[in-house]
N, C-alpha and C positions, 0 to 999 in steps of 0.2 A: 199502772206501774207493775213491776214484776221482780221476782227474785231470779237469781242465776245460779245454776249448779254446773261447775266445770269438773268433770269426772275422768281422772286419769288420762288426760290428753297427752299424746305423744306426737311428735312431728320430726320427720327425717328428711333431709335434702341429700339424697345419695347416701354416702357413708356418714355424713354429719348429722348428729342427733341434736336438733335445736331445742326440743322440749322432751323431757325425760320422765313423763308421768306426772303432770300437774293436776292437782285437785284443789278446788276452792269453791266455797259457797258464799254468795253475796246476797244479803237480805234485801227485801223490798224497800226501796227508798234510800238505801245506803250508798255512801260515796267511798269507793275503795280505789286506792292507787296501786298500780303495779310499778314498783320502784326498783331500779337496778341500772348497772352500767350498760353502755352500748354493747350489743351483741349477746345479751344474756337470754333473749327469747321473749321479752315482754311484748314487743310489737307483733311478733309472730302469733302469740297467744291472742292478742286483741283482734288480729285479722281473721283468725279461726272463728272467734266468737261472732264477728261481723259477717262471716261467709265469704270473705275475700281470699281466704286460704283454706285448703282442705287438710284436716288432720290425718295422720297416719292411722291412729286409733284413738279410742275414747269417745266421750259424749259431752255435748253441751245442751243444757235444758234451760229454757227461759219460760218462767211461769209454769214449771212442771212439764213443759212440752219439749221434746227433743227437736233441735233445729238443724241437726246434722243432715245435710242434703238439701236444705231449703235455700232458695235464693236470698240474697241480702234484703231485698225489698219485702220479703215475706216473713221476716224475723221480728218485726215490731220494734225496730231500733233505729237510731240515728247516729251519725258519726261526724266528729269535728276533726279536721286534719291539721297537721303542722303548718301547711302552706296556705291556710285559709280556704282555698278552693271556691272562692266566690266567682260568679260569672261576670266578666268585665263588660259584656254587652247588655247587661240588665241593670236596672236601677236597684237601689237597696230594697225597695218594696217588692220588686219582682224576684229578687234573690231570696228574700225571706219567704215569699209565697211559693217558691218553686216546688217544694215537697208536697204542699197542699194541692197544687195544680196536678202533680203526678198522681195524687190520690183521687183526682176528679172531684175535689170539694167544690161546693157551690160558692158563688161570689160572696154571699153574706158570711159564710164561715171563714173564707179566706181573709176577708177584711177584719173580722173579729180576732182571728188568731195572729195575723200580722201585727195588728195594733197592740195586742196583749204582749207578744214577744218583744216588739220594739220598745214598749214601755219598760219591761223588765231590764232590758239591756241599755236603756237610755239612748236609743238611736232614732227617736221620733223626728228630730230636725233633719235627718239625712235621708229620709225615705225616697225623696225624688232625685237624689244624687246617684252618680255612677261610682263604682269602686275606685277609679283612678283619682277621684277627688277626696278620698278618705285617707286617714293615717293608718298605719299598721294596726294599731289598737282598735280603731273603728271598724276596720275590715274583719278583725277577729270577732268583734261583737256581732257583726252581721252574720258570720258563720254560725255562732252559737245561737243567735235568734232563729235562724233558718232551721236548725236542728230542733229547737224547743217548740217551734210553731206547730209541728205535726203531733205534738204531745206523745212522744215515743215512750214505750214502756221502759226502754233502756237507752242510755246515752253513752256512747264510746268516744273518748277523747285521746288523740295520739299526739302528745307533746304540743298542745295548742299554743303555748306561750313562748316556745323556745326561740321564735324569730323576733321577739320584741326586746327592746332595751330594758335595763334593770328597773327603771322607774315605771314603765308601762306594765312590766310583769307584776310588780307589786300592786298597781291599780287594778289590773285585770284579775289577779288572784282574789282580791277583796270582792270585786264584782261577782266573780263566779261563785264564790262561797255563798254570798247573799242570794243570788238568783236561784241556784240549785237547791238551797234550803227551802226557798219559797215554792219552787216547782215540785219538790219531792220526788224527783226523777232518780231512779236507780242509775248510778254512774260508775263507769270504770275509766280510770284516768291513767294513762301511761306517761311516765316521766323518768328522767335520770336526775332530776333536781330535787334533792331531799327537802329543801325549804318549801317547795310547792306541795310535796307529799305531806309533810308535817302540818302545814297550815290548812290544807283543804280537807284532809281525809277523816272519815270516821275510823277506818282501819287502813293499814298499809300491808301489802304483800311484798316482801323483799325477794326479788328474783335474782338468782345467781347460777350461771352455767346450766340453764335449762330446767332449774328446779326452784320451787319456793322454799326459802330457808326459814322464813318466819312470817306469821300473820298476827297482827295485833294492833292496838290503838297506837297513835304516835307516841304517847307516854310510855307504853309498854316496850316498844321496839327500841326506844332511846335509852330507857333506864335498865331494861332487862334483855339485852340482846341474846338471842338463842345461840349464836355462833360468833366466832371471831370475825368472819366476813361482815356480818350485820353491824357489829360494834365499830368496825373500821370504816364502813361505808357511810354510816349515819353519824352526823355530828361534825361541827366545825369549831375547833379542830376535832379530828376523829378521836375515838377512844385510844388511850395508850395501852400497850400490852407489855407488862413487865414480868419476865420469868423469875420466880423466886424459889429458894429452897424451903422444903417443908420438914419440920422436925416434930415428931409426936403430935401430929394433927394441928400444928400451929405454924404461922408465918410471923416472923419478927421484923418490924420496921422501926428501928431505933428503940424508943421507949414504948412503942405500941406493939401489941400482940393480937393476932386475929386467928380464931378457930376456922379451919378450912376443911373442905370435904375430901381430904387426902391425909394419909398417915405419914408418908415419907416421900422421898424423891423431889419432884418439882411441880409447881403449879403456876399458871399464868394469871396474874392480876390484871383485870380490865379496869382502867381508871379514867373516868371522865375528867378532863382538864379543869373544869370549873368547880369540882367538888373538893378541892384541897384548900387548906388554910396555911398561911405562912407561919413558921415557928422557928425557934432557934435550931441551928444545925444539930443533928443527932437525936432530935425528939421524934422524928418520923423518918420519912425517906428524904435523903439529901439529893438535890438536883444541881448538876453542874450546868450553869446557864451559858450557852454559846451566844445567843442573841436575845435581847430584851426589846420588844416593840410596843411602844405606847399606841393603843388603838382608839383612844378617846374614851370609850365606855369601859375599857379594861386594859390590863397589861398582859401581853402575850409573851410567854417565855418559851424559847426553843433550846433544847439541850439534851442531857442524858440523865437517866436514873439507873443506878447499878450498871452503868456502861451501855444502857439500851436507849434508843431514841425516845424522846418524850416532848410533849407540848402541854403546858398548863396555863391557866388563866388566873391572874390575881387582880384585886381591885385596882382601879386606875390611880389611886392615891399611893400605892406602893412604889418604892424606888429600888430598882435593881440594875446593877451594872453588868455589861457583857463580861463574861469570865468569872463572875461571882458564883459562890455556892450558897444555895438557899435551902433551908429546911422546910419540909412540907408535912403537915399532919393530915391523916385520912379519916373520912367519915365512914365508919364500919357499915352503915346502912346503905351506902351508895357505891359499894364495891361489887364487881363481878368477878367470879372465879371460873376459869376455863381449863379444860384438859389440854396439856401441851401436845398430846398426840392427835386428838381428833379436832381440836378447836371448838368443841361444843361446850357451852356454859353449864355449870352445875345449877340446880334449882336454888333459888334464893332462900335463905334461911327464914323460917316462919317468925 
């Protein structure tokens, strides 16, 4: 296994700067997701690590050794692609063995590693089949097994579940987490799906506009977003942002008062929708409900707070009508305060 150090990587395509100085250290055996919207630079960064793209400047070190200038095959890594990339003219056994054959491994090692990888991914019954006889989820298991069979120091995964339907994604996410924990392989996983990133990762690097905005555990980036972008990108519904007046270092919400890191002017309240409790109007923040949607496990309210768009979650047992005004009390320990100018959050109170 190996650690990875990404040191001030920049990448330009003509006048367009895709990566603007990205630095990140990934520990040996760690699973880190690069999470962000399409076009943010996460796949470009993965391809630079893999050796499929050349950086404009900066360094990538795997196991303390710079790999800049090395061919992909000499970097000690394996990659799983979005489109599976299994060979249709080879059986599952031959697909899983492919990387080992390229390494000129002997037959005994090939057999041992194929059987080990197939066991981890539960594809032993399919070893004699061709890919056209497999489902999408089974083909993706073959692609992961092929990558793990060579025992790479680093595994790179580029949105490997995006072509699967929702149920298969859930099943494969569970499989991946179990398999990679057992294998102990250092893994970088590119995705725009926050559920995948939250469920799989030891840490998440949130990428936006060619930069990493925050690196932290799933709990950290969810509960303590470093920027407005992170809070708005992660969460379903996303974090609400309510601009509120500050007087004497305090914000007033009905009967509730909160000390904030500003003395006057305005501050932005970052509010997770599930952290509120229903209360009589006037006790906290009042919400004008436009639409109330029973979701089975909860009630989703869409409307406005202080004239600003908001979505909150109440228990499924609550009854709210469209057009109704409901009072909401806030948990002071679960609020995020952000600068209205920079969008950067203030440090959480001790």
